[in-house]
PDB file of N, CA, C, O and CB in Angstrom:
ATOM      1  N   MET A   1     -31.225 -15.803  39.762  1.00  0.00           N
ATOM      2  CA  MET A   1     -30.237 -16.151  38.961  1.00  0.00           C
ATOM      3  C   MET A   1     -29.795 -15.065  37.602  1.00  0.00           C
ATOM      4  O   MET A   1     -30.318 -15.074  36.487  1.00  0.00           O
ATOM      5  CB  MET A   1     -30.697 -17.513  38.527  1.00  0.00           C
ATOM      6  N   ASN A   2     -29.144 -14.537  37.883  1.00  0.00           N
ATOM      7  CA  ASN A   2     -28.827 -13.501  37.118  1.00  0.00           C
ATOM      8  C   ASN A   2     -28.123 -14.643  35.960  1.00  0.00           C
ATOM      9  O   ASN A   2     -27.656 -15.752  36.219  1.00  0.00           O
ATOM     10  CB  ASN A   2     -27.820 -12.194  37.946  1.00  0.00           C
ATOM     11  N   LEU A   3     -28.237 -13.883  34.462  1.00  0.00           N
ATOM     12  CA  LEU A   3     -27.040 -14.377  33.649  1.00  0.00           C
ATOM     13  C   LEU A   3     -26.320 -14.848  33.833  1.00  0.00           C
ATOM     14  O   LEU A   3     -26.314 -16.075  33.734  1.00  0.00           O
ATOM     15  CB  LEU A   3     -26.473 -13.933  33.208  1.00  0.00           C
ATOM     16  N   GLU A   4     -24.794 -13.815  34.389  1.00  0.00           N
ATOM     17  CA  GLU A   4     -23.657 -14.472  34.846  1.00  0.00           C
ATOM     18  C   GLU A   4     -23.835 -15.530  35.222  1.00  0.00           C
ATOM     19  O   GLU A   4     -23.302 -16.444  34.592  1.00  0.00           O
ATOM     20  CB  GLU A   4     -23.053 -13.978  35.672  1.00  0.00           C
ATOM     21  N   GLU A   5     -24.695 -15.857  36.459  1.00  0.00           N
ATOM     22  CA  GLU A   5     -24.154 -17.245  37.082  1.00  0.00           C
ATOM     23  C   GLU A   5     -25.428 -18.045  36.541  1.00  0.00           C
ATOM     24  O   GLU A   5     -25.978 -18.960  37.155  1.00  0.00           O
ATOM     25  CB  GLU A   5     -23.887 -17.308  39.011  1.00  0.00           C
ATOM     26  N   LYS A   6     -25.635 -17.774  35.856  1.00  0.00           N
ATOM     27  CA  LYS A   6     -26.906 -18.668  35.001  1.00  0.00           C
ATOM     28  C   LYS A   6     -25.726 -19.594  34.077  1.00  0.00           C
ATOM     29  O   LYS A   6     -25.793 -20.803  33.856  1.00  0.00           O
ATOM     30  CB  LYS A   6     -28.286 -17.403  33.714  1.00  0.00           C
ATOM     31  N   ILE A   7     -24.648 -18.649  33.621  1.00  0.00           N
ATOM     32  CA  ILE A   7     -23.430 -19.445  32.166  1.00  0.00           C
ATOM     33  C   ILE A   7     -22.311 -19.816  33.265  1.00  0.00           C
ATOM     34  O   ILE A   7     -21.589 -20.688  32.781  1.00  0.00           O
ATOM     35  CB  ILE A   7     -22.519 -17.968  30.490  1.00  0.00           C
ATOM     36  N   LYS A   8     -21.944 -19.503  34.443  1.00  0.00           N
ATOM     37  CA  LYS A   8     -21.353 -19.666  35.330  1.00  0.00           C
ATOM     38  C   LYS A   8     -22.020 -21.071  35.434  1.00  0.00           C
ATOM     39  O   LYS A   8     -21.494 -21.875  34.664  1.00  0.00           O
ATOM     40  CB  LYS A   8     -21.372 -18.618  36.325  1.00  0.00           C
ATOM     41  N   ARG A   9     -22.810 -21.465  36.014  1.00  0.00           N
ATOM     42  CA  ARG A   9     -23.454 -22.800  36.277  1.00  0.00           C
ATOM     43  C   ARG A   9     -23.536 -23.643  35.075  1.00  0.00           C
ATOM     44  O   ARG A   9     -23.310 -24.837  35.270  1.00  0.00           O
ATOM     45  CB  ARG A   9     -24.839 -22.638  36.823  1.00  0.00           C
ATOM     46  N   ILE A  10     -23.733 -23.378  34.212  1.00  0.00           N
ATOM     47  CA  ILE A  10     -23.950 -24.075  32.515  1.00  0.00           C
ATOM     48  C   ILE A  10     -22.663 -24.396  32.538  1.00  0.00           C
ATOM     49  O   ILE A  10     -22.489 -25.603  32.367  1.00  0.00           O
ATOM     50  CB  ILE A  10     -24.442 -23.027  30.975  1.00  0.00           C
ATOM     51  N   ASN A  11     -21.585 -23.704  32.702  1.00  0.00           N
ATOM     52  CA  ASN A  11     -19.789 -24.012  32.540  1.00  0.00           C
ATOM     53  C   ASN A  11     -19.657 -25.312  33.543  1.00  0.00           C
ATOM     54  O   ASN A  11     -19.143 -26.389  33.240  1.00  0.00           O
ATOM     55  CB  ASN A  11     -18.538 -22.421  33.243  1.00  0.00           C
ATOM     56  N   GLU A  12     -20.003 -25.101  34.293  1.00  0.00           N
ATOM     57  CA  GLU A  12     -19.519 -25.958  35.924  1.00  0.00           C
ATOM     58  C   GLU A  12     -20.147 -27.173  35.413  1.00  0.00           C
ATOM     59  O   GLU A  12     -19.529 -28.194  35.113  1.00  0.00           O
ATOM     60  CB  GLU A  12     -20.314 -25.335  37.782  1.00  0.00           C
ATOM     61  N   LEU A  13     -21.404 -27.007  35.332  1.00  0.00           N
ATOM     62  CA  LEU A  13     -21.919 -28.225  34.700  1.00  0.00           C
ATOM     63  C   LEU A  13     -21.573 -29.278  33.549  1.00  0.00           C
ATOM     64  O   LEU A  13     -21.755 -30.495  33.548  1.00  0.00           O
ATOM     65  CB  LEU A  13     -22.828 -27.874  34.401  1.00  0.00           C
ATOM     66  N   TYR A  14     -20.932 -28.320  32.414  1.00  0.00           N
ATOM     67  CA  TYR A  14     -19.768 -29.033  31.294  1.00  0.00           C
ATOM     68  C   TYR A  14     -18.917 -29.447  31.635  1.00  0.00           C
ATOM     69  O   TYR A  14     -18.631 -30.538  31.142  1.00  0.00           O
ATOM     70  CB  TYR A  14     -19.155 -28.428  30.400  1.00  0.00           C
ATOM     71  N   HIS A  15     -18.039 -28.904  32.607  1.00  0.00           N
ATOM     72  CA  HIS A  15     -16.883 -29.653  32.900  1.00  0.00           C
ATOM     73  C   HIS A  15     -17.069 -30.882  33.841  1.00  0.00           C
ATOM     74  O   HIS A  15     -16.266 -31.800  33.676  1.00  0.00           O
ATOM     75  CB  HIS A  15     -15.924 -28.747  33.466  1.00  0.00           C
ATOM     76  N   LYS A  16     -18.145 -31.043  34.933  1.00  0.00           N
ATOM     77  CA  LYS A  16     -18.702 -32.082  35.372  1.00  0.00           C
ATOM     78  C   LYS A  16     -18.585 -33.493  34.543  1.00  0.00           C
ATOM     79  O   LYS A  16     -18.171 -34.652  34.523  1.00  0.00           O
ATOM     80  CB  LYS A  16     -19.944 -31.670  35.541  1.00  0.00           C
ATOM     81  N   SER A  17     -19.328 -32.380  33.840  1.00  0.00           N
ATOM     82  CA  SER A  17     -20.236 -33.416  32.328  1.00  0.00           C
ATOM     83  C   SER A  17     -18.837 -34.511  32.082  1.00  0.00           C
ATOM     84  O   SER A  17     -18.989 -35.730  32.005  1.00  0.00           O
ATOM     85  CB  SER A  17     -20.694 -32.050  30.179  1.00  0.00           C
ATOM     86  N   GLN A  18     -17.768 -33.973  31.999  1.00  0.00           N
ATOM     87  CA  GLN A  18     -16.096 -33.917  30.947  1.00  0.00           C
ATOM     88  C   GLN A  18     -15.737 -34.995  31.636  1.00  0.00           C
ATOM     89  O   GLN A  18     -15.649 -36.104  31.109  1.00  0.00           O
ATOM     90  CB  GLN A  18     -14.701 -32.412  31.039  1.00  0.00           C
ATOM     91  N   THR A  19     -15.466 -34.734  33.046  1.00  0.00           N
ATOM     92  CA  THR A  19     -14.951 -35.698  34.303  1.00  0.00           C
ATOM     93  C   THR A  19     -15.760 -36.290  35.025  1.00  0.00           C
ATOM     94  O   THR A  19     -15.416 -37.447  35.265  1.00  0.00           O
ATOM     95  CB  THR A  19     -14.248 -35.117  35.258  1.00  0.00           C
ATOM     96  N   GLU A  20     -16.799 -35.939  35.522  1.00  0.00           N
ATOM     97  CA  GLU A  20     -17.453 -37.268  36.645  1.00  0.00           C
ATOM     98  C   GLU A  20     -18.009 -37.651  35.776  1.00  0.00           C
ATOM     99  O   GLU A  20     -17.799 -38.754  35.273  1.00  0.00           O
ATOM    100  CB  GLU A  20     -18.447 -37.121  38.038  1.00  0.00           C
ATOM    101  N   GLY A  21     -19.336 -36.367  35.166  1.00  0.00           N
ATOM    102  CA  GLY A  21     -20.314 -37.176  34.967  1.00  0.00           C
ATOM    103  C   GLY A  21     -21.775 -36.592  35.681  1.00  0.00           C
ATOM    104  O   GLY A  21     -21.689 -36.574  36.909  1.00  0.00           O
ATOM    105  N   LEU A  22     -22.551 -36.309  35.364  1.00  0.00           N
ATOM    106  CA  LEU A  22     -24.352 -35.098  35.706  1.00  0.00           C
ATOM    107  C   LEU A  22     -24.579 -36.836  36.247  1.00  0.00           C
ATOM    108  O   LEU A  22     -24.362 -37.996  35.898  1.00  0.00           O
ATOM    109  CB  LEU A  22     -25.980 -33.994  33.624  1.00  0.00           C
ATOM    110  N   THR A  23     -25.245 -35.906  37.478  1.00  0.00           N
ATOM    111  CA  THR A  23     -26.358 -36.691  38.090  1.00  0.00           C
ATOM    112  C   THR A  23     -27.744 -36.427  36.516  1.00  0.00           C
ATOM    113  O   THR A  23     -27.561 -35.743  35.509  1.00  0.00           O
ATOM    114  CB  THR A  23     -26.867 -35.764  40.095  1.00  0.00           C
ATOM    115  N   GLU A  24     -29.525 -37.590  37.030  1.00  0.00           N
ATOM    116  CA  GLU A  24     -29.960 -37.031  36.395  1.00  0.00           C
ATOM    117  C   GLU A  24     -30.376 -35.391  36.779  1.00  0.00           C
ATOM    118  O   GLU A  24     -30.198 -34.428  36.033  1.00  0.00           O
ATOM    119  CB  GLU A  24     -30.713 -37.852  36.107  1.00  0.00           C
ATOM    120  N   ALA A  25     -30.943 -35.366  38.074  1.00  0.00           N
ATOM    121  CA  ALA A  25     -31.019 -34.251  38.942  1.00  0.00           C
ATOM    122  C   ALA A  25     -29.922 -32.690  37.326  1.00  0.00           C
ATOM    123  O   ALA A  25     -30.018 -32.088  36.257  1.00  0.00           O
ATOM    124  CB  ALA A  25     -29.818 -34.945  41.091  1.00  0.00           C
ATOM    125  N   GLU A  26     -29.439 -32.862  38.024  1.00  0.00           N
ATOM    126  CA  GLU A  26     -28.252 -31.635  36.721  1.00  0.00           C
ATOM    127  C   GLU A  26     -28.254 -32.639  35.353  1.00  0.00           C
ATOM    128  O   GLU A  26     -27.985 -31.828  34.467  1.00  0.00           O
ATOM    129  CB  GLU A  26     -25.836 -31.343  37.412  1.00  0.00           C
ATOM    130  N   LYS A  27     -28.323 -33.224  35.060  1.00  0.00           N
ATOM    131  CA  LYS A  27     -28.957 -33.000  33.821  1.00  0.00           C
ATOM    132  C   LYS A  27     -30.274 -32.140  33.285  1.00  0.00           C
ATOM    133  O   LYS A  27     -30.513 -31.186  32.546  1.00  0.00           O
ATOM    134  CB  LYS A  27     -29.157 -34.091  33.553  1.00  0.00           C
ATOM    135  N   LYS A  28     -30.725 -32.754  33.831  1.00  0.00           N
ATOM    136  CA  LYS A  28     -32.245 -31.433  33.833  1.00  0.00           C
ATOM    137  C   LYS A  28     -32.184 -30.123  34.530  1.00  0.00           C
ATOM    138  O   LYS A  28     -33.064 -29.282  34.351  1.00  0.00           O
ATOM    139  CB  LYS A  28     -33.677 -32.007  34.664  1.00  0.00           C
ATOM    140  N   GLU A  29     -31.041 -29.897  35.424  1.00  0.00           N
ATOM    141  CA  GLU A  29     -30.919 -28.224  34.880  1.00  0.00           C
ATOM    142  C   GLU A  29     -29.753 -27.654  33.921  1.00  0.00           C
ATOM    143  O   GLU A  29     -29.314 -26.521  33.725  1.00  0.00           O
ATOM    144  CB  GLU A  29     -30.726 -27.279  36.186  1.00  0.00           C
ATOM    145  N   GLN A  30     -29.508 -28.657  33.519  1.00  0.00           N
ATOM    146  CA  GLN A  30     -28.467 -28.044  32.442  1.00  0.00           C
ATOM    147  C   GLN A  30     -29.373 -28.275  31.247  1.00  0.00           C
ATOM    148  O   GLN A  30     -28.841 -27.714  30.289  1.00  0.00           O
ATOM    149  CB  GLN A  30     -26.813 -28.864  32.292  1.00  0.00           C
ATOM    150  N   ALA A  31     -30.283 -28.740  30.957  1.00  0.00           N
ATOM    151  CA  ALA A  31     -30.974 -28.701  29.675  1.00  0.00           C
ATOM    152  C   ALA A  31     -31.953 -27.211  30.103  1.00  0.00           C
ATOM    153  O   ALA A  31     -32.333 -26.281  29.392  1.00  0.00           O
ATOM    154  CB  ALA A  31     -31.960 -30.387  29.293  1.00  0.00           C
ATOM    155  N   VAL A  32     -32.127 -27.479  31.498  1.00  0.00           N
ATOM    156  CA  VAL A  32     -32.867 -25.870  31.459  1.00  0.00           C
ATOM    157  C   VAL A  32     -32.132 -24.322  31.405  1.00  0.00           C
ATOM    158  O   VAL A  32     -32.789 -23.298  31.218  1.00  0.00           O
ATOM    159  CB  VAL A  32     -33.670 -25.753  32.823  1.00  0.00           C
ATOM    160  N   LEU A  33     -31.615 -24.329  31.474  1.00  0.00           N
ATOM    161  CA  LEU A  33     -30.351 -23.513  31.852  1.00  0.00           C
ATOM    162  C   LEU A  33     -29.683 -23.444  30.796  1.00  0.00           C
ATOM    163  O   LEU A  33     -29.051 -22.404  30.612  1.00  0.00           O
ATOM    164  CB  LEU A  33     -29.477 -24.011  32.906  1.00  0.00           C
ATOM    165  N   ARG A  34     -29.630 -24.292  29.998  1.00  0.00           N
ATOM    166  CA  ARG A  34     -29.375 -23.469  28.280  1.00  0.00           C
ATOM    167  C   ARG A  34     -30.282 -23.377  27.396  1.00  0.00           C
ATOM    168  O   ARG A  34     -29.976 -23.007  26.262  1.00  0.00           O
ATOM    169  CB  ARG A  34     -28.407 -24.090  27.334  1.00  0.00           C
ATOM    170  N   GLN A  35     -32.072 -23.811  27.847  1.00  0.00           N
ATOM    171  CA  GLN A  35     -32.928 -23.057  27.311  1.00  0.00           C
ATOM    172  C   GLN A  35     -33.389 -21.628  27.308  1.00  0.00           C
ATOM    173  O   GLN A  35     -33.943 -20.895  26.489  1.00  0.00           O
ATOM    174  CB  GLN A  35     -33.611 -23.544  27.518  1.00  0.00           C
ATOM    175  N   GLU A  36     -33.054 -21.540  28.242  1.00  0.00           N
ATOM    176  CA  GLU A  36     -32.790 -20.157  29.562  1.00  0.00           C
ATOM    177  C   GLU A  36     -32.050 -19.360  29.071  1.00  0.00           C
ATOM    178  O   GLU A  36     -32.315 -18.178  29.292  1.00  0.00           O
ATOM    179  CB  GLU A  36     -32.031 -20.448  31.052  1.00  0.00           C
ATOM    180  N   TYR A  37     -30.870 -19.674  28.237  1.00  0.00           N
ATOM    181  CA  TYR A  37     -29.630 -18.897  28.058  1.00  0.00           C
ATOM    182  C   TYR A  37     -29.803 -18.610  26.396  1.00  0.00           C
ATOM    183  O   TYR A  37     -29.760 -17.514  25.838  1.00  0.00           O
ATOM    184  CB  TYR A  37     -28.109 -19.829  28.568  1.00  0.00           C
ATOM    185  N   VAL A  38     -30.029 -20.055  25.733  1.00  0.00           N
ATOM    186  CA  VAL A  38     -30.225 -19.655  24.063  1.00  0.00           C
ATOM    187  C   VAL A  38     -32.540 -18.709  24.236  1.00  0.00           C
ATOM    188  O   VAL A  38     -32.985 -17.922  23.400  1.00  0.00           O
ATOM    189  CB  VAL A  38     -30.045 -22.213  22.588  1.00  0.00           C
ATOM    190  N   ALA A  39     -32.970 -18.976  24.905  1.00  0.00           N
ATOM    191  CA  ALA A  39     -34.192 -17.884  24.658  1.00  0.00           C
ATOM    192  C   ALA A  39     -33.584 -15.885  24.911  1.00  0.00           C
ATOM    193  O   ALA A  39     -33.874 -14.815  24.375  1.00  0.00           O
ATOM    194  CB  ALA A  39     -35.665 -18.437  26.193  1.00  0.00           C
ATOM    195  N   ASN A  40     -32.703 -16.315  25.959  1.00  0.00           N
ATOM    196  CA  ASN A  40     -32.327 -14.602  26.317  1.00  0.00           C
ATOM    197  C   ASN A  40     -31.266 -13.853  25.010  1.00  0.00           C
ATOM    198  O   ASN A  40     -31.173 -12.739  24.495  1.00  0.00           O
ATOM    199  CB  ASN A  40     -31.227 -14.542  28.124  1.00  0.00           C
ATOM    200  N   VAL A  41     -30.531 -15.282  24.849  1.00  0.00           N
ATOM    201  CA  VAL A  41     -29.793 -14.468  23.239  1.00  0.00           C
ATOM    202  C   VAL A  41     -30.970 -14.427  21.788  1.00  0.00           C
ATOM    203  O   VAL A  41     -30.738 -13.779  20.767  1.00  0.00           O
ATOM    204  CB  VAL A  41     -28.088 -15.754  22.534  1.00  0.00           C
ATOM    205  N   ARG A  42     -32.019 -15.136  21.979  1.00  0.00           N
ATOM    206  CA  ARG A  42     -32.725 -15.057  20.772  1.00  0.00           C
ATOM    207  C   ARG A  42     -33.214 -13.288  21.349  1.00  0.00           C
ATOM    208  O   ARG A  42     -32.905 -12.153  20.989  1.00  0.00           O
ATOM    209  CB  ARG A  42     -34.133 -16.551  20.479  1.00  0.00           C
ATOM    210  N   ALA A  43     -33.859 -13.707  22.104  1.00  0.00           N
ATOM    211  CA  ALA A  43     -34.424 -11.853  22.658  1.00  0.00           C
ATOM    212  C   ALA A  43     -33.950 -11.007  22.658  1.00  0.00           C
ATOM    213  O   ALA A  43     -34.579 -10.053  22.199  1.00  0.00           O
ATOM    214  CB  ALA A  43     -34.728 -11.410  23.765  1.00  0.00           C
ATOM    215  N   ASN A  44     -32.516 -10.754  23.166  1.00  0.00           N
ATOM    216  CA  ASN A  44     -31.158  -9.507  22.684  1.00  0.00           C
ATOM    217  C   ASN A  44     -31.274  -9.269  21.201  1.00  0.00           C
ATOM    218  O   ASN A  44     -31.504  -8.177  20.682  1.00  0.00           O
ATOM    219  CB  ASN A  44     -29.314 -10.134  22.940  1.00  0.00           C
ATOM    220  N   LEU A  45     -31.100 -10.344  20.617  1.00  0.00           N
ATOM    221  CA  LEU A  45     -31.156 -10.296  18.837  1.00  0.00           C
ATOM    222  C   LEU A  45     -32.097  -9.884  18.424  1.00  0.00           C
ATOM    223  O   LEU A  45     -31.935  -8.948  17.642  1.00  0.00           O
ATOM    224  CB  LEU A  45     -31.093 -11.454  18.035  1.00  0.00           C
ATOM    225  N   LYS A  46     -33.591 -10.337  18.707  1.00  0.00           N
ATOM    226  CA  LYS A  46     -34.461  -9.834  18.288  1.00  0.00           C
ATOM    227  C   LYS A  46     -34.849  -8.169  18.633  1.00  0.00           C
ATOM    228  O   LYS A  46     -35.451  -7.321  17.974  1.00  0.00           O
ATOM    229  CB  LYS A  46     -35.253 -10.719  18.593  1.00  0.00           C
ATOM    230  N   ALA A  47     -34.053  -8.134  20.304  1.00  0.00           N
ATOM    231  CA  ALA A  47     -34.437  -6.534  20.310  1.00  0.00           C
ATOM    232  C   ALA A  47     -33.278  -5.166  19.223  1.00  0.00           C
ATOM    233  O   ALA A  47     -33.337  -3.993  18.853  1.00  0.00           O
ATOM    234  CB  ALA A  47     -34.262  -6.127  22.288  1.00  0.00           C
ATOM    235  N   GLN A  48     -32.416  -6.283  19.146  1.00  0.00           N
ATOM    236  CA  GLN A  48     -31.296  -5.847  17.984  1.00  0.00           C
ATOM    237  C   GLN A  48     -31.781  -5.118  16.634  1.00  0.00           C
ATOM    238  O   GLN A  48     -31.547  -4.056  16.058  1.00  0.00           O
ATOM    239  CB  GLN A  48     -30.548  -7.201  17.455  1.00  0.00           C
ATOM    240  N   LEU A  49     -32.494  -6.133  16.460  1.00  0.00           N
ATOM    241  CA  LEU A  49     -32.783  -5.950  15.203  1.00  0.00           C
ATOM    242  C   LEU A  49     -33.508  -5.661  14.807  1.00  0.00           C
ATOM    243  O   LEU A  49     -33.481  -5.390  13.606  1.00  0.00           O
ATOM    244  CB  LEU A  49     -32.725  -6.467  14.674  1.00  0.00           C
ATOM    245  N   ASP A  50     -35.044  -5.479  15.822  1.00  0.00           N
ATOM    246  CA  ASP A  50     -36.128  -4.169  15.638  1.00  0.00           C
ATOM    247  C   ASP A  50     -35.535  -2.816  16.096  1.00  0.00           C
ATOM    248  O   ASP A  50     -36.254  -1.821  16.183  1.00  0.00           O
ATOM    249  CB  ASP A  50     -37.559  -4.381  16.592  1.00  0.00           C
ATOM    250  N   ASN A  51     -34.224  -2.790  16.388  1.00  0.00           N
ATOM    251  CA  ASN A  51     -33.677  -1.021  16.008  1.00  0.00           C
ATOM    252  C   ASN A  51     -33.387  -1.228  14.989  1.00  0.00           C
ATOM    253  O   ASN A  51     -32.333  -0.619  15.174  1.00  0.00           O
ATOM    254  CB  ASN A  51     -32.426  -0.166  16.708  1.00  0.00           C
ATOM    255  N   ILE A  52     -33.306  -1.536  13.987  1.00  0.00           N
ATOM    256  CA  ILE A  52     -32.742  -0.890  12.709  1.00  0.00           C
ATOM    257  C   ILE A  52     -33.143  -0.670  11.595  1.00  0.00           C
ATOM    258  O   ILE A  52     -33.559  -1.446  10.735  1.00  0.00           O
ATOM    259  CB  ILE A  52     -31.949  -1.306  12.361  1.00  0.00           C
ATOM    260  N   ASP A  53     -32.968   0.883  11.601  1.00  0.00           N
ATOM    261  CA  ASP A  53     -33.717   1.557  10.787  1.00  0.00           C
ATOM    262  C   ASP A  53     -32.723   1.317   9.250  1.00  0.00           C
ATOM    263  O   ASP A  53     -31.545   0.994   9.102  1.00  0.00           O
ATOM    264  CB  ASP A  53     -33.964   3.212  11.441  1.00  0.00           C
ATOM    265  N   MET A  54     -33.637   1.591   8.423  1.00  0.00           N
ATOM    266  CA  MET A  54     -33.079   1.211   7.230  1.00  0.00           C
ATOM    267  C   MET A  54     -33.693   2.044   5.856  1.00  0.00           C
ATOM    268  O   MET A  54     -34.821   1.982   5.366  1.00  0.00           O
ATOM    269  CB  MET A  54     -33.313  -0.327   7.161  1.00  0.00           C
ATOM    270  N   GLU A  55     -32.520   2.832   5.440  1.00  0.00           N
ATOM    271  CA  GLU A  55     -32.898   4.444   4.311  1.00  0.00           C
ATOM    272  C   GLU A  55     -32.913   3.754   2.894  1.00  0.00           C
ATOM    273  O   GLU A  55     -31.933   3.302   2.303  1.00  0.00           O
ATOM    274  CB  GLU A  55     -31.319   6.034   4.269  1.00  0.00           C
ATOM    275  N   ASN A  56     -34.155   3.762   2.492  1.00  0.00           N
ATOM    276  CA  ASN A  56     -34.640   3.766   1.197  1.00  0.00           C
ATOM    277  C   ASN A  56     -34.563   4.154   0.054  1.00  0.00           C
ATOM    278  O   ASN A  56     -35.567   4.846  -0.116  1.00  0.00           O
ATOM    279  CB  ASN A  56     -35.246   3.940   1.189  1.00  0.00           C
ATOM    280  N   PRO A  57     -33.841   4.129  -1.065  1.00  0.00           N
ATOM    281  CA  PRO A  57     -33.351   4.947  -1.882  1.00  0.00           C
ATOM    282  C   PRO A  57     -33.738   6.409  -2.505  1.00  0.00           C
ATOM    283  O   PRO A  57     -33.202   7.294  -3.172  1.00  0.00           O
ATOM    284  CB  PRO A  57     -33.263   4.259  -2.612  1.00  0.00           C
ATOM    285  N   ASP A  58     -35.198   6.084  -1.784  1.00  0.00           N
ATOM    286  CA  ASP A  58     -36.117   7.518  -2.404  1.00  0.00           C
ATOM    287  C   ASP A  58     -35.608   8.765  -0.818  1.00  0.00           C
ATOM    288  O   ASP A  58     -35.763   9.958  -0.558  1.00  0.00           O
ATOM    289  CB  ASP A  58     -38.690   6.992  -2.520  1.00  0.00           C
ATOM    290  N   GLY A  59     -35.207   8.002  -0.392  1.00  0.00           N
ATOM    291  CA  GLY A  59     -34.726   8.633   1.299  1.00  0.00           C
ATOM    292  C   GLY A  59     -35.580   8.464   2.577  1.00  0.00           C
ATOM    293  O   GLY A  59     -35.258   8.675   3.747  1.00  0.00           O
ATOM    294  N   SER A  60     -36.732   8.036   2.067  1.00  0.00           N
ATOM    295  CA  SER A  60     -37.378   7.115   3.907  1.00  0.00           C
ATOM    296  C   SER A  60     -36.650   6.555   4.114  1.00  0.00           C
ATOM    297  O   SER A  60     -35.854   5.941   3.404  1.00  0.00           O
ATOM    298  CB  SER A  60     -38.629   6.037   4.239  1.00  0.00           C
ATOM    299  N   VAL A  61     -36.835   6.698   5.695  1.00  0.00           N
ATOM    300  CA  VAL A  61     -36.547   5.600   6.709  1.00  0.00           C
ATOM    301  C   VAL A  61     -37.386   4.591   6.979  1.00  0.00           C
ATOM    302  O   VAL A  61     -38.548   4.996   6.983  1.00  0.00           O
ATOM    303  CB  VAL A  61     -36.353   6.064   7.845  1.00  0.00           C
ATOM    304  N   VAL A  62     -37.292   3.521   7.190  1.00  0.00           N
ATOM    305  CA  VAL A  62     -38.259   2.280   7.933  1.00  0.00           C
ATOM    306  C   VAL A  62     -37.094   1.633   8.954  1.00  0.00           C
ATOM    307  O   VAL A  62     -35.888   1.393   9.002  1.00  0.00           O
ATOM    308  CB  VAL A  62     -38.980   0.845   6.595  1.00  0.00           C
ATOM    309  N   ASN A  63     -38.305   1.527   9.718  1.00  0.00           N
ATOM    310  CA  ASN A  63     -37.586   0.908  11.120  1.00  0.00           C
ATOM    311  C   ASN A  63     -38.248  -0.494  10.619  1.00  0.00           C
ATOM    312  O   ASN A  63     -39.333  -0.683  10.070  1.00  0.00           O
ATOM    313  CB  ASN A  63     -38.145   1.646  13.013  1.00  0.00           C
ATOM    314  N   LEU A  64     -37.162  -1.470  11.018  1.00  0.00           N
ATOM    315  CA  LEU A  64     -37.439  -3.195  10.382  1.00  0.00           C
ATOM    316  C   LEU A  64     -37.933  -3.702  11.657  1.00  0.00           C
ATOM    317  O   LEU A  64     -38.288  -4.854  11.407  1.00  0.00           O
ATOM    318  CB  LEU A  64     -35.861  -4.289   9.746  1.00  0.00           C
ATOM    319  N   GLY A  65     -38.130  -3.478  12.801  1.00  0.00           N
ATOM    320  CA  GLY A  65     -39.345  -4.118  13.670  1.00  0.00           C
ATOM    321  C   GLY A  65     -40.292  -3.710  13.367  1.00  0.00           C
ATOM    322  O   GLY A  65     -41.153  -4.580  13.500  1.00  0.00           O
ATOM    323  N   GLU A  66     -40.736  -2.696  12.955  1.00  0.00           N
ATOM    324  CA  GLU A  66     -41.723  -2.049  12.772  1.00  0.00           C
ATOM    325  C   GLU A  66     -42.479  -2.725  11.573  1.00  0.00           C
ATOM    326  O   GLU A  66     -43.550  -3.223  11.920  1.00  0.00           O
ATOM    327  CB  GLU A  66     -41.351  -0.708  12.642  1.00  0.00           C
ATOM    328  N   LYS A  67     -42.229  -2.832  10.497  1.00  0.00           N
ATOM    329  CA  LYS A  67     -41.741  -3.609   9.034  1.00  0.00           C
ATOM    330  C   LYS A  67     -41.924  -4.778   9.811  1.00  0.00           C
ATOM    331  O   LYS A  67     -42.985  -4.651  10.421  1.00  0.00           O
ATOM    332  CB  LYS A  67     -40.016  -3.354   8.198  1.00  0.00           C
ATOM    333  N   TYR A  68     -41.351  -5.913  10.084  1.00  0.00           N
ATOM    334  CA  TYR A  68     -40.825  -7.025  10.382  1.00  0.00           C
ATOM    335  C   TYR A  68     -41.977  -7.856  11.118  1.00  0.00           C
ATOM    336  O   TYR A  68     -42.820  -8.753  11.098  1.00  0.00           O
ATOM    337  CB  TYR A  68     -39.569  -6.782  11.154  1.00  0.00           C
ATOM    338  N   GLY A  69     -41.346  -6.862  11.753  1.00  0.00           N
ATOM    339  CA  GLY A  69     -41.420  -7.443  14.465  1.00  0.00           C
ATOM    340  C   GLY A  69     -42.222  -8.322  14.744  1.00  0.00           C
ATOM    341  O   GLY A  69     -41.927  -9.262  15.482  1.00  0.00           O
ATOM    342  N   GLN A  70     -43.877  -8.098  13.964  1.00  0.00           N
ATOM    343  CA  GLN A  70     -45.293  -8.265  14.332  1.00  0.00           C
ATOM    344  C   GLN A  70     -45.176  -9.517  13.312  1.00  0.00           C
ATOM    345  O   GLN A  70     -46.325  -9.790  12.967  1.00  0.00           O
ATOM    346  CB  GLN A  70     -46.528  -6.867  14.047  1.00  0.00           C
ATOM    347  N   LYS A  71     -44.295 -10.345  12.723  1.00  0.00           N
ATOM    348  CA  LYS A  71     -44.598 -11.619  12.060  1.00  0.00           C
ATOM    349  C   LYS A  71     -44.221 -12.546  12.903  1.00  0.00           C
ATOM    350  O   LYS A  71     -43.510 -12.294  13.875  1.00  0.00           O
ATOM    351  CB  LYS A  71     -43.988 -11.844  10.785  1.00  0.00           C
ATOM    352  N   SER A  72     -44.848 -14.217  12.493  1.00  0.00           N
ATOM    353  CA  SER A  72     -44.609 -15.046  13.149  1.00  0.00           C
ATOM    354  C   SER A  72     -43.452 -15.814  12.535  1.00  0.00           C
ATOM    355  O   SER A  72     -43.307 -16.160  11.363  1.00  0.00           O
ATOM    356  CB  SER A  72     -45.688 -15.629  13.402  1.00  0.00           C
ATOM    357  N   HIS A  73     -42.718 -15.990  13.506  1.00  0.00           N
ATOM    358  CA  HIS A  73     -41.862 -16.911  12.328  1.00  0.00           C
ATOM    359  C   HIS A  73     -41.267 -18.832  12.964  1.00  0.00           C
ATOM    360  O   HIS A  73     -40.288 -19.576  13.024  1.00  0.00           O
ATOM    361  CB  HIS A  73     -40.039 -15.670  11.954  1.00  0.00           C
ATOM    362  N   SER A  74     -42.853 -18.732  13.319  1.00  0.00           N
ATOM    363  CA  SER A  74     -42.723 -20.299  13.821  1.00  0.00           C
ATOM    364  C   SER A  74     -43.061 -21.526  12.394  1.00  0.00           C
ATOM    365  O   SER A  74     -43.005 -22.739  12.597  1.00  0.00           O
ATOM    366  CB  SER A  74     -44.128 -20.535  15.279  1.00  0.00           C
TER     367      SER A  74
END
């Protein structure tokens, strides 16, 4: 299932939860899909941030992904 399909399914489950409610299986599916979606958003954001270059006052350029990307944020 690609990202667009997952988003569509998340929305379907949300709307169903507001009208008729979800079965336990649907609630579990919704939770898994939401976790996958959030993980995807975080990965995309990290990839974007890792590609930011900052120019220092002395003219040198530092890639923030190389400088901070290896640190664990647990």
